[in-house]
C-alpha positions in Angstrom: -13.3 27.1 5.0 -10.0 24.9 5.5 -7.8 24.0 3.0 -8.3 20.5 2.7 -6.8 17.6 0.4 -9.4 15.9 -1.5 -8.2 12.5 -3.0 -10.3 12.3 -6.0 -9.7 11.0 -9.5 -10.8 12.9 -12.5 -10.8 11.0 -16.4 -8.5 12.5 -18.8 -11.4 13.4 -21.3 -12.3 15.8 -18.1 -9.0 17.2 -17.8 -8.2 18.0 -21.3 -12.3 19.3 -21.5 -11.4 21.6 -18.2 -8.0 23.0 -20.1 -10.1 23.6 -23.0 -12.7 25.6 -20.8 -10.0 27.8 -19.3 -8.6 28.5 -22.8 -12.7 29.1 -24.2 -13.3 31.2 -20.9 -10.1 33.3 -21.4 -10.6 34.5 -24.6 -12.2 38.2 -25.2 -14.0 37.2 -28.4 -16.1 34.5 -26.6 -17.5 35.8 -24.4 -20.6 35.7 -26.1 -20.9 32.1 -26.1 -23.6 30.4 -24.1 -22.1 28.2 -21.3 -22.9 25.1 -23.0 -21.7 25.7 -26.0 -18.7 26.2 -24.4 -18.6 22.7 -22.8 -19.7 21.2 -26.3 -16.7 22.7 -27.3 -14.2 21.6 -24.5 -15.2 18.0 -25.2 -15.1 17.8 -28.4 -11.4 19.3 -28.4 -10.8 16.6 -25.3 -12.2 13.9 -27.5 -9.9 15.4 -30.5 -6.7 15.3 -28.1 -7.6 11.2 -26.7 -8.2 10.4 -30.4 -4.6 11.2 -31.1 -3.3 9.8 -28.4 -4.9 6.8 -29.1 -3.8 6.7 -32.8 -0.3 7.2 -31.8 0.3 5.5 -28.5 0.6 1.7 -27.7 -1.8 1.3 -24.7 0.1 0.7 -21.4 -1.2 -2.1 -18.7 -0.3 0.0 -15.4 -1.5 -2.9 -13.5 1.4 -4.9 -14.7 4.0 -1.7 -13.8 6.7 -1.8 -11.6 5.7 -0.5 -7.8 
């Protein structure tokens, strides 16, 4: 398969969940964890990250950012 760049956007929530899933899957103590449970835990971690970000930072209107 040729190496192709795909222009896609991923939400910050999905990005955080993917990173959490990598960590969970890399933990040998959690090898017996069901995949659906790993996904659920990963999204809970992602939501917790977003909650902290939302609580501690002001929102930026990127449409008004300089080019």
